[in-house]
C-alpha positions in Angstrom: -45.3 74.4 -33.9 -43.8 70.9 -33.1 -40.3 72.4 -33.4 -41.2 75.1 -30.9 -42.6 72.4 -28.5 -39.4 70.4 -29.0 -37.2 73.3 -28.2 -39.2 74.2 -25.1 -39.0 70.6 -23.9 -35.2 70.6 -24.3 -35.0 73.9 -22.5 -37.1 72.5 -19.6 -34.9 69.3 -19.4 -31.8 71.4 -19.4 -33.2 73.6 -16.6 -34.2 70.5 -14.6 -30.7 69.0 -15.0 -29.1 72.3 -14.0 -31.4 72.6 -11.0 -30.6 69.0 -9.8 -26.9 69.7 -10.2 -27.1 72.9 -8.2 -29.1 71.1 -5.4 -26.6 68.3 -5.4 -23.8 70.8 -5.1 -25.5 72.7 -2.3 -26.5 69.8 -0.1 -23.7 68.4 2.1 -23.7 65.7 4.7 -20.9 65.1 7.2 -20.7 62.2 9.7 -20.7 62.5 13.5 -16.9 62.2 13.7 -16.4 64.8 10.9 -16.7 68.5 10.5 -17.0 70.6 7.3 -14.8 73.7 7.2 -16.6 76.1 4.8 -14.9 78.9 2.8 -17.0 81.5 1.0 -15.2 83.3 -1.8 -11.9 82.3 -0.1 -12.9 83.6 3.4 -13.3 81.3 6.3 -17.0 80.9 7.4 -16.5 78.3 10.0 -17.0 74.6 10.7 -20.4 72.9 10.2 -21.8 69.6 11.0 -22.5 66.9 11.8 -25.6 66.2 9.7 -27.1 67.9 6.7 -26.5 71.5 5.7 -26.6 73.6 2.5 -23.8 75.5 0.7 -24.1 78.3 -1.8 -23.1 76.6 -5.1 -20.0 77.9 -6.8 -19.5 80.5 -4.0 -18.9 78.1 -1.1 -16.2 75.4 -0.8 -16.0 72.8 2.0 -13.1 70.8 3.4 -13.9 67.7 5.5 -11.8 67.2 8.7 -11.8 63.9 10.6 -12.0 64.4 14.4 -11.1 60.8 15.4 -7.9 59.9 17.2 -5.1 59.0 14.7 -2.3 56.5 15.5 0.8 57.9 13.8 3.8 55.6 13.4 7.1 57.4 13.9 9.7 55.5 11.8 12.9 54.2 13.3 15.3 57.1 14.2 19.0 56.8 14.9 19.9 59.0 17.8 22.8 59.5 20.2 22.0 59.5 23.9 23.4 62.0 26.5 26.2 59.4 27.4 27.2 59.0 23.7 25.5 55.7 22.9 24.0 55.3 19.4 20.6 53.8 19.5 17.7 53.2 17.1 14.2 53.9 18.4 10.7 54.1 17.0 7.5 55.3 18.5 3.8 55.8 18.0 1.9 59.1 18.6 -1.8 59.4 19.2 -3.4 62.7 18.2 -6.7 64.2 17.1 -8.0 67.5 15.7 -9.9 69.6 18.3 -10.1 72.8 16.2 -10.9 72.0 12.5 -10.6 75.6 11.4 -7.1 76.0 12.6 -6.1 72.6 11.3 -7.0 73.7 7.8 -6.0 77.4 7.9 -2.8 77.4 10.0 -1.0 74.5 8.4 -1.0 73.0 4.9 -1.1 69.3 5.9 -1.5 68.8 9.7 -0.9 65.0 9.5 2.4 65.4 7.7 3.4 68.3 9.9 2.7 66.3 13.1 4.6 63.4 11.7 7.7 65.5 11.0 7.6 67.2 14.4 7.3 63.8 16.1 10.5 62.6 14.4 12.6 65.6 15.3 11.3 65.7 18.9 12.0 62.0 19.3 15.7 62.6 18.4 15.9 65.6 20.6 14.5 63.9 23.7 16.7 60.8 23.2 19.7 63.1 23.0 18.9 64.6 26.4 18.5 61.2 28.2 21.1 58.7 29.4 20.9 55.1 28.2 19.9 53.8 31.7 17.1 56.4 31.9 15.9 55.4 28.4 15.7 51.7 29.4 14.5 52.0 33.0 12.3 55.2 33.0 10.7 55.1 29.6 7.4 56.4 31.0 9.0 59.7 31.9 10.5 60.1 28.5 7.1 59.3 26.9 5.5 62.0 28.9 8.2 64.5 28.1 8.0 63.7 24.4 4.2 64.0 24.3 4.4 67.4 26.0 6.9 68.7 23.5 4.9 67.5 20.5 1.7 68.8 21.9 3.1 72.3 22.5 4.4 72.4 18.9 1.0 71.3 17.4 -1.2 73.4 19.6 -1.3 76.3 17.1 -2.6 73.9 14.5 -5.6 72.8 16.6 -4.1 69.4 17.1 -4.0 67.7 20.5 -1.4 65.0 21.1 -2.7 62.8 23.9 -0.1 60.0 24.1 3.4 59.1 22.7 4.9 55.6 23.3 8.4 54.5 22.4 7.9 51.0 21.0 11.4 49.6 20.6 15.0 50.5 21.5 17.7 48.8 19.5 21.2 48.8 20.9 24.5 48.1 19.2 25.9 44.6 19.5 28.9 45.8 21.5 26.7 47.5 24.0 24.5 44.4 24.4 27.5 42.3 25.2 28.8 44.9 27.7 25.4 45.0 29.4 25.3 41.2 29.5 28.7 41.1 31.2 27.6 43.8 33.6 24.5 41.9 34.5 26.5 38.7 35.0 29.0 40.5 37.3 26.1 42.0 39.3 24.6 38.5 39.8 27.9 37.1 40.9 28.3 40.0 43.3 24.9 39.4 44.9 25.6 35.7 45.1 28.9 36.3 47.0 27.2 38.8 49.3 24.4 36.3 50.1 27.0 33.5 50.7 29.0 35.8 53.0 25.9 36.8 55.0 25.0 33.1 55.4 28.5 32.3 56.7 28.3 35.2 59.1 24.9 34.1 60.5 26.1 30.5 60.7 29.2 31.6 62.7 27.0 33.6 65.1 24.8 30.6 65.6 27.8 28.4 66.3 29.2 30.9 68.7 26.0 31.1 70.7 25.8 27.3 70.7 29.4 27.0 72.0 28.6 29.5 74.7 25.5 27.5 75.8 27.5 24.2 75.8 30.3 25.8 77.8 27.8 26.7 80.5 26.4 23.2 80.5 29.1 20.4 80.2 26.3 17.8 80.1 25.0 19.3 76.9 28.4 18.8 75.2 28.5 15.2 76.3 25.0 14.6 74.9 25.9 16.2 71.7 29.0 13.9 71.6 26.8 10.9 72.0 24.3 12.1 69.4 27.1 12.5 66.9 28.2 8.9 67.6 24.7 7.7 67.0 24.4 9.5 63.7 27.7 8.1 62.5 26.8 4.6 63.4 23.4 4.8 61.7 24.8 6.1 58.4 27.3 3.3 57.6 27.3 -0.4 58.8 30.9 -0.6 59.6 33.3 -0.6 62.5 34.1 2.9 63.7 36.8 3.7 66.2 35.5 6.6 68.2 37.6 8.1 71.0 35.6 8.6 74.2 36.5 11.7 76.2 37.7 11.2 79.8 35.0 13.6 80.9 32.3 11.2 79.9 34.1 8.2 81.7 34.6 10.3 84.8 30.9 11.3 84.8 29.8 7.7 84.7 32.3 6.8 87.4 31.0 9.5 89.7 27.4 8.3 89.0 28.4 4.7 90.0 30.0 5.9 93.2 27.0 7.9 94.1 24.7 4.9 93.6 27.1 2.7 95.6 27.0 5.2 98.6 23.2 5.3 98.5 22.9 1.5 98.5 25.4 1.2 101.4 
């Protein structure tokens, strides 16, 4: 009798452990940012979650998929631009899973597949762009690159929202050539600005000469003003020739005063 009770107790304990194991295998919890893709005997059932749900033990299998945006670093790639310049570029791609079922069924590893297509697309887009476009219009290249990668990953249920080229490394010879070009461009602008200043100064002098030609008295006043400025700058004896026009002007003024007094 005690042996029978012991065997029955062991049987109950085994059944209890088995029941707890089956319940643990059946209960699944996924987070708000996750989905559980369920397969029943190898066939796709669908995505479940978030929250708590039950699976059929042994028959059902679940694969968790993270729906959050992933920042994928694209390693440095060596590419040749459309104008035959070798550059090294790296980028970062932002993507997320929008269809968990397709991300599991249509591709073996959607992260690795997205990473590989980002590398090849980066080299292809760089090969279609000139160096000046790559340096000055990077936003357009980023948009084109994101569109190409998104079209390639759409069958996998992956949405590429943004691609950014982080760094463009140029050869040393190209850097020196661009530095010389920039220096020459600055010299060109400086000479143009200087020539424009000389032209404007010449126009102003011509207008001033025309005004003085119409008013001889203005020329005489300017002459005297120049004499005052020279005398104020240096305390020394300056021999300054006086034009005959000024002397004749003063002589005529004295004659006019003499006639009035008489």
